[in-house]
N, C-alpha and C positions, 0 to 999 in steps of 0.2 A: 626112862624106858630104853636108854641106849642110843638115842638119836632118832631122827625122823624116819629113816629107812627101817630101822629095827622096830620102832613103834608101829609103823604101818604094816610090816610083815606079821608081827604078832597079832595085830587086830584082824588082819585078813584071815589068819589061821582059825580064829574062833568065831568070826562073824558069818552069818548066812550069806550065800553068794549074791543075793540081790540087794544087799545093804550097802549104801554109800558110807564110807569112812571119811570123816572130816578131819583134816589136818590143819591146825592153827599155826600160822607163821608170823614172825615179828620183824622180818627183814627180807630184802630181795635175795640174800644168800640162802636163807631158809626156804624161801619160795622155790629157788632153783633146786635145792636138795629134795623138796617134796615132789617136784615135777620129775626129776630123775628117778625117784623111788616109785613113781607111777600113781601118785595121788590124783584123784579125779574130783575131789571136793576140798577146797582150800579156803580157810578163813584168814583174811588179811587183817591182822590185829593192829589197830591204831595207825594205819598207813595214812600219810598225807596225800593230798591230791596229786602231787608230783610223783610220789612213790606208787600210787595206784596206776598212773599213766605208764610208768616204767614197768610195773608188774604185767600190765596188759601186753606190752611189747615183748617182754620176756616169755610170757605164755605162748604167744603166737609164734615166736622163734623156736621154742623148745618142743612143741607138740602139735600134732595134727588132730588130736582127739579133743572132744569137748571137755572143758574144765569148768566146774561150777565154783564161782567165787561168792 
């Protein structure tokens, strides 16, 4: 789909406005890309407990909005 930002943009163009678009990420780098792209629903695929902890910290640093994990 051309990357996280491109996939999210394309999905937003065709989805109704009240639909959450879920982005699946497999690393903290992909999580950061998803947050920068404006994702509000993110699936953390196969994260360890340490990675989950780091993800929560990253989300709190990157956004003031509610993000659904």
